[in-house]
C-alpha positions as CSV (number, residue, x, y, z in Angstrom):
1,X,-45.1,-66.5,-64.4
2,X,-42.0,-68.8,-65.4
3,X,-40.1,-71.2,-62.1
4,X,-37.4,-69.0,-62.6
5,X,-39.2,-65.7,-61.6
6,X,-41.0,-67.8,-58.7
7,X,-37.6,-68.9,-57.2
8,X,-36.2,-65.1,-57.8
9,X,-38.9,-63.6,-55.9
10,X,-38.8,-66.1,-53.2
11,X,-35.1,-65.4,-52.7
12,X,-35.5,-61.8,-52.9
13,X,-38.1,-61.8,-50.2
14,X,-36.1,-64.1,-48.0
15,X,-32.9,-62.2,-48.0
16,X,-34.8,-59.0,-47.4
17,X,-36.5,-60.5,-44.2
18,X,-33.6,-62.1,-42.9
19,X,-31.1,-59.0,-43.4
20,X,-31.0,-57.0,-39.8
21,X,-31.7,-53.2,-40.2
22,X,-28.9,-52.9,-37.6
23,X,-26.0,-54.9,-39.4
24,X,-23.7,-52.1,-39.8
25,X,-22.8,-49.2,-37.8
26,X,-21.1,-45.9,-38.8
27,X,-18.5,-44.6,-36.5
28,X,-18.9,-41.2,-35.3
29,X,-15.1,-40.6,-35.1
30,X,-13.6,-41.9,-38.3
31,X,-16.6,-42.2,-40.5
32,X,-15.8,-46.0,-41.2
33,X,-18.7,-48.7,-41.3
34,X,-18.1,-51.5,-38.7
35,X,-19.9,-54.7,-37.9
36,X,-22.6,-54.0,-35.3
37,X,-21.2,-57.3,-33.3
38,X,-17.9,-56.4,-33.7
39,X,-18.6,-52.8,-32.0
40,X,-20.5,-54.9,-29.1
41,X,-17.7,-57.3,-28.4
42,X,-15.4,-54.1,-28.1
43,X,-17.5,-52.5,-25.6
44,X,-18.6,-50.0,-28.2
45,X,-15.3,-48.5,-28.6
46,X,-14.4,-48.4,-32.5
47,X,-11.8,-50.7,-33.6
48,X,-10.3,-48.6,-36.1
49,X,-10.0,-45.0,-34.6
50,X,-10.7,-45.8,-30.9
51,X,-13.7,-43.7,-30.7
52,X,-15.7,-44.2,-27.7
53,X,-19.5,-44.4,-28.7
54,X,-22.3,-43.0,-26.2
55,X,-23.9,-46.2,-24.3
56,X,-26.8,-46.0,-21.8
57,X,-27.3,-47.2,-18.5
58,X,-28.2,-50.5,-18.9
59,X,-25.4,-51.5,-21.0
60,X,-23.0,-49.5,-18.7
61,X,-23.9,-51.6,-15.7
62,X,-23.4,-54.7,-17.5
63,X,-19.9,-53.7,-18.5
64,X,-18.7,-52.2,-15.2
65,X,-20.8,-54.3,-12.3
66,X,-20.0,-58.0,-11.6
67,X,-22.4,-60.3,-13.3
68,X,-25.3,-61.2,-11.5
69,X,-24.9,-58.4,-8.8
70,X,-26.7,-55.7,-10.2
71,X,-29.9,-54.4,-8.4
72,X,-31.5,-51.6,-9.8
73,X,-32.7,-49.0,-7.2
74,X,-36.4,-47.7,-7.8
75,X,-36.8,-44.5,-9.4
76,X,-37.7,-41.4,-7.3
77,X,-41.0,-39.9,-8.0
78,X,-41.2,-36.1,-8.4
79,X,-43.4,-33.6,-10.0
80,X,-42.9,-34.1,-13.6
81,X,-44.0,-30.6,-14.8
82,X,-43.9,-28.2,-11.9
83,X,-44.1,-25.3,-14.1
84,X,-46.4,-26.4,-16.8
85,X,-43.5,-25.5,-19.5
86,X,-44.6,-25.3,-22.9
87,X,-42.4,-24.3,-26.1
88,X,-42.8,-25.6,-29.3
89,X,-44.1,-28.9,-27.6
90,X,-45.8,-29.5,-23.8
91,X,-43.1,-30.4,-21.8
92,X,-44.9,-33.5,-20.4
93,X,-45.0,-34.6,-24.0
94,X,-41.4,-34.4,-24.5
95,X,-40.7,-36.7,-21.2
96,X,-43.1,-39.1,-22.8
97,X,-41.5,-39.1,-25.9
98,X,-38.0,-39.6,-24.2
99,X,-39.5,-42.4,-21.9
100,X,-40.7,-44.3,-25.1
101,X,-37.4,-44.0,-27.0
102,X,-35.0,-45.1,-23.9
103,X,-37.2,-46.9,-21.9
104,X,-36.2,-45.4,-19.0
105,X,-38.1,-43.2,-16.2
106,X,-35.3,-40.3,-16.5
107,X,-31.9,-39.3,-17.0
108,X,-30.0,-40.7,-14.0
109,X,-30.6,-44.6,-13.1
110,X,-28.9,-46.0,-9.9
111,X,-27.8,-49.5,-9.1
112,X,-26.3,-51.6,-6.3
113,X,-23.6,-54.1,-7.3
114,X,-19.9,-55.1,-6.9
115,X,-16.8,-54.3,-9.0
116,X,-14.4,-57.2,-8.7
117,X,-16.3,-57.8,-5.4
118,X,-16.0,-54.3,-4.2
119,X,-19.4,-53.0,-3.3
120,X,-20.8,-50.0,-4.7
121,X,-23.5,-47.8,-5.4
122,X,-23.4,-46.5,-9.1
123,X,-25.3,-44.1,-11.1
124,X,-25.5,-43.5,-15.1
125,X,-26.7,-40.6,-16.9
126,X,-28.0,-41.3,-20.4
127,X,-27.5,-38.3,-22.6
128,X,-30.1,-40.0,-25.0
129,X,-32.9,-39.1,-22.2
130,X,-33.4,-35.3,-23.2
131,X,-29.3,-34.6,-23.3
132,X,-29.0,-36.0,-19.8
133,X,-30.4,-33.1,-18.7
134,X,-30.5,-32.3,-15.0
135,X,-34.0,-31.4,-13.5
136,X,-35.8,-32.5,-10.3
137,X,-35.6,-36.1,-11.2
138,X,-31.9,-36.3,-11.7
139,X,-31.2,-34.5,-8.6
140,X,-33.5,-36.5,-6.4
141,X,-32.2,-39.7,-8.0
142,X,-28.4,-38.4,-7.0
143,X,-29.6,-37.6,-3.6
144,X,-31.0,-41.3,-3.3
145,X,-27.7,-42.9,-4.8
146,X,-25.8,-41.1,-2.0
147,X,-28.0,-41.9,0.5
148,X,-28.1,-45.6,-0.5
149,X,-24.4,-45.4,-0.5
150,X,-24.3,-44.1,3.0
151,X,-26.7,-47.0,4.3
152,X,-24.5,-50.0,2.6
153,X,-21.4,-48.3,3.8
154,X,-19.8,-48.2,0.1
155,X,-18.5,-45.7,-2.3
156,X,-20.7,-43.8,-4.5
157,X,-19.9,-43.9,-8.5
158,X,-21.5,-41.9,-11.1
159,X,-21.0,-41.8,-14.9
160,X,-21.9,-38.2,-16.1
161,X,-23.5,-37.6,-19.6
162,X,-25.3,-34.2,-19.7
163,X,-26.0,-31.1,-21.7
164,X,-26.7,-29.2,-18.3
165,X,-29.7,-28.1,-16.3
166,X,-33.4,-29.0,-17.9
167,X,-34.4,-25.6,-18.9
168,X,-38.3,-26.8,-18.8
169,X,-37.9,-26.9,-15.1
170,X,-36.2,-23.3,-14.4
171,X,-34.8,-22.2,-11.5
172,X,-35.8,-25.8,-9.8
173,X,-33.3,-27.6,-12.1
174,X,-30.5,-25.2,-10.9
175,X,-31.3,-26.0,-7.2
176,X,-30.1,-29.6,-7.8
177,X,-26.5,-28.2,-7.9
178,X,-26.5,-27.2,-4.2
179,X,-28.7,-30.2,-3.2
180,X,-26.1,-32.6,-4.9
181,X,-23.3,-30.6,-3.1
182,X,-25.1,-31.2,0.2
183,X,-25.4,-34.8,-0.4
184,X,-21.7,-35.0,-1.2
185,X,-21.0,-33.4,2.0
186,X,-23.1,-36.5,3.6
187,X,-21.2,-38.9,1.8
188,X,-17.7,-37.1,2.9
189,X,-19.3,-37.1,6.5
190,X,-20.1,-40.6,6.6
191,X,-16.0,-41.2,5.3
192,X,-17.2,-42.8,2.1
193,X,-15.5,-42.1,-1.5
194,X,-17.3,-40.3,-4.1
195,X,-15.8,-41.4,-7.6
196,X,-16.8,-39.6,-11.0
197,X,-16.4,-41.0,-14.5
198,X,-16.8,-38.1,-16.9
199,X,-18.0,-39.5,-20.6
200,X,-18.8,-37.5,-23.4
201,X,-20.5,-34.9,-23.4
202,X,-20.6,-33.7,-19.8
203,X,-21.3,-29.9,-19.9
204,X,-23.3,-27.2,-18.2
205,X,-24.8,-27.3,-14.6
206,X,-23.7,-30.9,-14.2
207,X,-20.1,-29.9,-14.7
208,X,-20.7,-26.9,-12.5
209,X,-21.7,-29.1,-9.9
210,X,-21.2,-32.9,-8.9
211,X,-19.4,-33.9,-12.0
212,X,-16.2,-32.1,-10.9
213,X,-16.2,-32.5,-7.3
214,X,-15.1,-36.1,-6.9
215,X,-12.3,-37.6,-4.6
216,X,-11.2,-38.9,-8.0
217,X,-11.8,-37.6,-11.3
218,X,-11.9,-40.1,-14.1
219,X,-12.7,-39.6,-18.0
220,X,-13.3,-41.6,-21.1
221,X,-10.9,-40.9,-23.7
222,X,-12.0,-37.9,-26.1
223,X,-15.0,-37.0,-23.9
224,X,-16.0,-33.2,-24.2
225,X,-16.3,-32.0,-20.9
226,X,-16.7,-28.1,-20.1
227,X,-19.2,-25.6,-18.8
228,X,-19.9,-23.3,-21.9
229,X,-19.5,-24.4,-25.4
230,X,-16.3,-23.6,-27.2
231,X,-18.0,-20.8,-29.8
232,X,-19.5,-19.2,-26.7
233,X,-16.3,-18.9,-24.8
234,X,-14.5,-17.5,-28.1
235,X,-17.1,-14.8,-28.6
236,X,-16.9,-13.8,-25.0
237,X,-13.0,-13.4,-24.6
238,X,-12.3,-12.8,-28.5
239,X,-9.6,-15.3,-28.7
240,X,-8.9,-18.5,-30.6
241,X,-9.0,-21.5,-28.3
242,X,-6.2,-24.3,-28.5
243,X,-6.8,-27.5,-30.5
244,X,-8.3,-30.1,-28.3
245,X,-9.9,-27.8,-26.0
246,X,-12.5,-29.3,-23.5
247,X,-11.4,-32.7,-24.3
248,X,-10.4,-35.5,-21.8
249,X,-6.9,-35.3,-22.9
250,X,-6.3,-31.7,-22.7
251,X,-8.0,-31.2,-19.1
252,X,-5.6,-34.2,-18.0
253,X,-2.6,-32.3,-19.2
254,X,-3.8,-29.1,-17.5
255,X,-4.6,-30.6,-13.9
256,X,-8.5,-31.0,-14.2
257,X,-8.6,-34.9,-14.4
258,X,-6.8,-37.6,-12.3
259,X,-6.7,-39.9,-15.1
260,X,-8.2,-40.7,-18.8
261,X,-9.1,-44.6,-18.8
262,X,-9.8,-46.5,-22.1
263,X,-13.3,-48.4,-21.6
264,X,-11.8,-51.8,-21.7
265,X,-9.5,-51.1,-18.6
266,X,-12.1,-48.9,-16.8
267,X,-13.4,-51.7,-14.8
268,X,-10.3,-52.9,-13.6
269,X,-9.1,-49.6,-12.9
270,X,-12.3,-48.6,-10.6
271,X,-11.9,-51.8,-8.7
272,X,-8.0,-50.7,-8.1
273,X,-9.3,-47.0,-7.1
274,X,-12.3,-48.6,-5.0
275,X,-10.0,-51.1,-3.2
276,X,-7.5,-48.0,-2.3
277,X,-9.7,-45.4,-1.2
278,X,-11.7,-47.6,1.1
279,X,-8.6,-49.3,2.7
280,X,-7.3,-45.9,3.4
281,X,-10.5,-44.6,4.8
282,X,-10.9,-47.7,7.0
283,X,-7.1,-47.3,8.3
């Protein structure tokens, strides 16, 4: 082997080893390739088309809560496979795979913290964990989050992202809908605000329960929000639905949301809303 081949091989090896696998990200909105670092600096919003990428709880806590204020609440322990459910895989195996992929115990995490000095208990659903589906663990986490907010005398803020109820838990998953409604009534009886931020996507039983019962309903731009899917609705009513149906902007125009807020403005807007609601309730 000549010295030229030796140098060429060494350079090729070093280039391959030092090139990150995640240097680029393809935007799901416009399809453009974006530097991952540029996307991170822009809060995971595409700088070309403003598409809001889906993000998980840890990143959401870091973006919204004041630096150094986040204190994670312990995840509740619930029966993991109450129905001994199995389809093409065992339910317990699906849970293990989701935990390995996300490094999270289940689809809803809570944390205490502050937003521009305002105390808050904040819950975040992760669509990456089995589609953010609502089962016993999610329902119990929601109730625990509300109880923590009551104990701290502060608002409960939740970021929703879900495909609906978790079918592997059957009727037990559907029972989380009335449970969450009772928990919200406890929060209101304590004179504390309940604030919802709907992110992409929020659908099914989650939309039919705690996602649409906030004192203030906020959504991120372009978020898909609805109960049944568009094709199901069209086949049921036998009509073509309007453009942008079930998107945040359409729902705002038709009175189902209070505001649609860009991610870069969300933290300041939440602080403003919390300050106003807490001041009004104290008065």
